[in-house]
N, C-alpha and C positions, 0 to 999 in steps of 0.2 A: 704334860710331859710323861714319856714312857722311861721306866727304869730298866736297864739291861743288867741283870744280875752278874756281878763280878765275883766268881768263885774259883778263878785260876784253872778252870777246866772246861772253859766254853769257847765259843767262836764269836766273842763279843765285838771285835772290830768289824768283821763282815756284816753283822747285824746293824751296827751303828751306821756303817756306810750306806746300807740299803735304806735305813730310815732317814738319814740325811738326804739321800737322793729324792725321797718322797716329801721332803720338807717337814717331817714330823720331829718335834723336839724330843730329844732323848739324852740319856746320860748313863754311862757305864759306872756302876756303883755297888758297893757293899755296905753303904751308910744306912743304918736302920731308919733314921729320920727321912732320908731322901726316898727310900723305898716306901715308907708309910705315906708320904705326901704324893707319890707318883699316881697318875691316872691308871696305870697298869704296869705289869712286870713281864718282861721277856726273859725267859729262863733257857738260855742256849746251852749247847754241850757238844764237845768234841773230845774223844778219848774213851777211857774205860769207866764203867760204873763204879768199881771199887774206889778208884782215885777220886772220882767226883764226889762220892759220898764222904770220903775221908776229909776232903777239904770243907765240905759243908758242915759236917759234925765238929770238926776241930775249930771252926770259927764261930760256931753257933748259928750259922746261917740256915741250918735245917729247921730249927725251931722258929726262926724269924720268918722263913718262907711259909711254913705250914700255918702260922698265926695270921699272916696276911691273907692267905687263901680262905681260912676260916672266917675272917672278917669280910669277905666278899670282894677282895681285890681281884680284878681281872688278871689272868695269867696265861701266857702262851709258852709252852714247853717245846723245845726243838731238839731232835735227835736224842742224845744222851739225857737232855733235860726232859724229854718225853718219856724216856724209859724209866727213870728213877723217881717219877711221880707215882709209880706203881709200888707195890709192897715188897717186891723181891726181884733181883736180877740173877740169872744164872752166870752172868759174867762176873768172875771174881767171887762167886757165892755171896752176893751183896744184899744185905737188908737195906731196903731203899725207904723213901719218905712215906709211902703208904697214904698219900693224898687220894689216890684212886685205887680201888681194889683190883688186883691182878698181879701178874708177874711178866718178866721178860725172858724169852727163850732164844736159843741159838738156832740159826738155820742148819738143817742136817745136810751133810754132804751127799746123802742118798737121794735127795730131791732132784727132780729133773725139770727141764723147761718144756715148752710146748712141742719141741722137736725130739723130746726124749733124751736130750743130752744133759749131763750133770750140770747143775747150776754152779756158778762161780761165787765163792765167798771170800771177801765180802761182797755184798750186793752193791754195785756201783753203776749208776746210770739213771736214765730218765724213764719214768713210769706214770701211768695214769692212776688216779684215785676214783674209785666208784663210791659214791655216798650211800651209806646205809640209811640215813635220815638226814633231814635238812640241817644246814649249818651256816650260820652267819659269815664264817670265815671264807666260804666259797661263793658268796653272793657276787653275781656278775662275772664269774670265771667260767669260761667255756668248759663243758664236761669232758671234752677231748684233750684238755691241757695236760701236759706232763710236768712233773716235779722231779728235782734232783735228789737222788738217794745215795748214801754211802754208809753201810752198816752191816754187821754180822749177826746182830741180835734184833729181835722184833717184839713189840709189846703184845701181850695177851690180857687185855683188861676183861673185867666182868662184861657180859654181853650187853648189858644196858648202857655201857659207856662207849661202845663201838660206834664211831661216826662214819669213817671212810675205810675202804678196803683196797688193797693192791695185790696183784698176782705176781709172785716170784717163787716159783717152785711149789707154792701153796698160796691160797688167799690169806693174807695176814693184815692185821689192823694197822693202818697207816695214819689215822687220825682218831684220837679218843678223847673222852672228857664229857663235859656238860656246858650249858650256857655260861659263859664267862670264865670257864676253866677248860682250856683246850690244850692238846698236845699233838704235835705232828712228827712223824718219824723222818720226814724228808727235810731238806734244808730250803725254806722259802727265800732266804737271802741269797741263795745261789741258783734259783729257779727262774730267772728272767722275769718277764712281765707277769705271769700267773702268780709267782711268789711275791712280787711286789704288791699285787692286788690283794693277796691274802693279808700281808702285813698292814696295808692301808685299811682293810676291813677291820682288823683287830684294833687299830688305833681309833677308828671311828666308833667302834663299840665302846671302848674305854671312855672316850669323850662323852658319849650319850649316857653311859652308866654313872658317870661321876656326880 
């Protein structure tokens, strides 16, 4: 079973529906015992970094989450969940979890697209991910596939944690982490077949790693 972390700042229902569609057992939970017993944790997020970290720290879920990662529990961070795995976010001047070295920056309105026009912020739409190194999450997924993004901030992890890059005004990291600990800036649960394949790959990894 996969545990979908319930911290009142995520997109838990959409993730659960996607996993249900795939026939993958899952549960939305903040129960430490359930999280400890789960094969893997999905750490979703919608909203602001400051609000998300406040909920995590006020409930003790921050310590619980970092302890599970330290123990080797597979984890997939999504959107805000991807951003606050880093050490700091410029959004709300937020000290984040620090599971992965790096910070989260805001898109500059001075950035332009390939036609020289100012980019729109937030970034909303479908974009490709170019892999910087192999990643189990993308196994079997066409390199030309696009994923759905909606965000004003983007992760800037330490270089050795960059897995995938997307172009929007500048090349930014859209997948980061290491084996068993992954974070994606886009929403796989809203990205159609490629996103479902990514979630299925994560679940398969969790099952094998257990």
